[in-house]
C-alpha positions in Angstrom: 0.0 0.0 0.0 2.9 2.4 0.8 4.3 1.8 -2.6 1.1 2.6 -4.3 0.6 5.8 -2.2 4.2 6.9 -3.1 3.5 6.6 -6.7 0.2 8.4 -6.4 1.6 11.3 -4.6 4.3 11.6 -7.3 1.6 11.6 -9.7 -0.2 14.4 -7.9 2.7 16.6 -7.5 4.2 16.4 -11.1 1.5 17.3 -13.4 3.2 19.7 -15.6 2.2 23.2 -14.3 2.8 24.8 -11.0 -1.0 25.6 -10.4 -2.0 22.0 -11.1 0.8 20.7 -9.0 -0.4 22.8 -6.0 -4.2 22.0 -6.5 -3.9 18.2 -7.3 -0.8 17.5 -5.0 -2.2 19.7 -2.2 -5.4 17.9 -2.4 -3.5 14.7 -2.0 -1.3 15.7 0.9 -4.3 17.0 2.9 -7.0 14.2 2.3 -5.1 10.9 1.3 -4.2 9.8 4.9 -7.7 9.1 5.6 -8.7 7.4 2.3 -9.9 4.0 2.0 -9.0 1.7 -1.0 -12.0 2.9 -3.0 -11.1 6.5 -2.6 -7.6 5.9 -3.3 -8.7 4.1 -6.5 -10.9 7.0 -7.3 -8.0 9.5 -7.0 -5.9 7.2 -9.3 -8.5 7.5 -11.9 -8.6 11.1 -11.4 -5.0 11.5 -12.2 -5.4 9.8 -15.5 -7.5 12.9 -16.5 -6.4 16.0 -17.8 -5.3 18.8 -15.6 -7.5 21.4 -17.2 -10.5 19.1 -16.3 -9.4 18.4 -12.8 -9.0 22.1 -12.1 -12.3 22.9 -13.7 -13.8 20.4 -11.2 -12.2 21.7 -8.1 -12.9 25.2 -9.2 -16.7 24.4 -10.1 -16.6 25.4 -13.4 -16.9 21.9 -14.7 -18.4 18.7 -13.6 -16.7 15.4 -13.6 -17.6 12.3 -15.7 -20.2 9.9 -14.1 -17.4 7.4 -13.4 -15.5 10.0 -11.2 -18.5 11.9 -9.7 -18.0 11.4 -6.0 -20.0 14.3 -4.5 -18.1 13.9 -0.9 -14.6 14.2 -2.7 -15.4 16.7 -5.1 -16.8 18.8 -2.5 -13.6 18.5 -0.5 -11.6 19.5 -3.7 -13.9 22.5 -4.2 -13.3 23.8 -0.5 -9.7 24.5 -1.5 -8.5 24.3 2.3 -5.5 22.5 1.0 -3.7 25.0 -0.9 -0.9 26.9 1.1 -1.2 30.6 0.8 2.0 32.7 0.9 
C-alpha cells in the first residue's frame, strides 16, 4: 500500500504546471491519509484525467464524468482548504 501511495503522490505533484501541482498535489497531501482503498482508486482514476478538467472540477466550472462523480470528494476538492497561501 505504501508503494502505491508513493507513486500516487508523485503523480499528484508532477502534473506539468505549478498551478496543477499545488491543486492536485495539495489535495492529495491534505486528504489521502484518511482514504479507503476505494477512494485511493478514485484518485488514481482522477490522475489519469487532464489537468484542465480536474482544475475545472475543483473550481466548480466543470462537472466530472459520471465514473468519477463522488460528491463527497469533489466537494472537498472545491473547498480549496488544502492549498497553502503565501
